[in-house]
C-alpha positions as CSV (number, residue, x, y, z in Angstrom):
1,M,-22.4,-3.4,-9.2
2,S,-20.4,-1.4,-11.7
3,H,-18.1,1.4,-12.4
4,Y,-18.7,5.0,-13.6
5,L,-16.7,7.4,-15.1
6,L,-17.9,11.1,-14.0
7,I,-16.1,13.1,-16.5
8,Y,-15.5,16.9,-16.0
9,D,-14.4,19.4,-19.0
10,L,-13.7,22.5,-16.9
11,A,-13.9,25.9,-17.7
12,D,-10.6,28.1,-18.3
13,D,-10.4,30.1,-15.1
14,Y,-11.3,26.9,-13.3
15,L,-7.9,27.4,-11.2
16,S,-8.5,30.7,-10.7
17,R,-12.0,30.8,-9.2
18,R,-12.2,26.5,-7.5
19,G,-10.6,28.2,-4.0
20,E,-13.9,29.7,-3.7
21,F,-15.9,26.2,-4.1
22,R,-13.1,23.9,-3.3
23,G,-14.2,22.6,0.3
24,V,-17.4,21.8,0.0
25,H,-16.4,20.1,-3.2
26,L,-14.0,18.3,-1.4
27,R,-16.1,17.2,1.7
28,M,-18.7,16.1,-1.2
29,A,-16.5,14.0,-2.6
30,W,-15.0,12.8,1.2
31,D,-18.6,11.9,1.9
32,A,-18.9,9.9,-1.3
33,H,-16.2,8.1,-1.3
34,A,-17.0,6.6,3.1
35,K,-20.1,5.7,1.6
36,G,-18.3,3.4,-0.8
37,D,-19.6,5.4,-3.9
38,L,-16.5,7.3,-5.2
39,V,-13.6,5.4,-5.6
40,L,-11.1,7.7,-6.6
41,G,-11.1,11.0,-7.8
42,G,-9.0,14.4,-9.5
43,A,-8.5,16.2,-11.8
44,L,-5.7,15.9,-15.0
45,G,-2.7,17.7,-15.1
46,E,-1.0,19.4,-17.8
47,P,-3.4,21.2,-18.7
48,V,-6.0,21.3,-15.9
49,D,-8.4,21.0,-18.4
50,R,-10.9,17.5,-17.2
51,A,-11.3,16.0,-13.9
52,I,-12.3,12.5,-13.6
53,L,-14.2,10.7,-10.7
54,M,-14.9,7.4,-10.3
55,F,-17.8,5.9,-9.2
56,K,-19.3,2.5,-8.2
57,G,-23.0,1.3,-7.8
58,E,-25.6,-0.3,-9.6
59,S,-26.1,2.3,-12.1
60,P,-24.9,5.8,-13.6
61,K,-27.3,8.0,-10.8
62,V,-24.9,8.0,-8.0
63,A,-22.4,9.8,-10.5
64,E,-25.3,12.0,-11.9
65,D,-26.5,13.3,-8.8
66,F,-23.2,14.1,-7.1
67,A,-22.5,16.0,-10.6
68,K,-25.9,18.0,-10.1
69,A,-25.3,18.7,-6.5
70,D,-21.5,19.7,-7.1
71,P,-20.8,23.6,-6.6
72,Y,-18.0,23.4,-8.8
73,V,-20.9,22.2,-11.7
74,T,-23.2,24.6,-10.4
75,N,-20.7,27.6,-9.7
76,G,-19.7,27.2,-14.0
77,L,-16.3,26.2,-12.9
78,V,-17.4,22.7,-15.1
79,K,-18.5,23.7,-18.4
80,A,-19.4,20.1,-19.1
81,W,-20.4,16.6,-17.9
82,T,-20.6,13.4,-19.1
83,V,-21.0,9.4,-17.0
84,R,-19.9,7.0,-18.9
85,H,-20.3,3.4,-18.0
86,W,-16.7,1.8,-18.2
87,M,-16.3,-1.9,-18.1
88,T,-13.4,-2.9,-15.8
89,V,-12.0,-6.1,-16.2
90,V,-8.1,-6.0,-14.6
91,G,-7.1,-5.6,-11.2
92,D,-8.5,-6.0,-7.7
93,L,-11.2,-3.5,-7.9
94,A,-12.7,-4.7,-11.2
95,A,-16.6,-4.6,-11.4
96,N,-16.2,-7.5,-14.4
97,P,-12.6,-9.3,-13.9
98,V,-11.3,-11.4,-16.7
99,R,-8.7,-13.8,-16.4
100,P,-6.5,-15.3,-19.3
């Protein structure tokens, strides 16, 4: 099991347009969490220009599939997205704990 960060670059009009798609987006996110795929997610504040969702799985596919189906992506609220492997080493949820 590894962690993957799904990083969204948000459109300039994200805040004014998200209301129309927020219910479906949040339902998808909570469903992914209930399945054990999505650990945490949310937008960065001040400025609200990015969002980060932390997934866990055997490959980045779980995060990629989420992004491809997300109404924020399919309706242009996300300008670009990327998935990055995150080598977590500290904390109770770390995929690869390393202790001194």
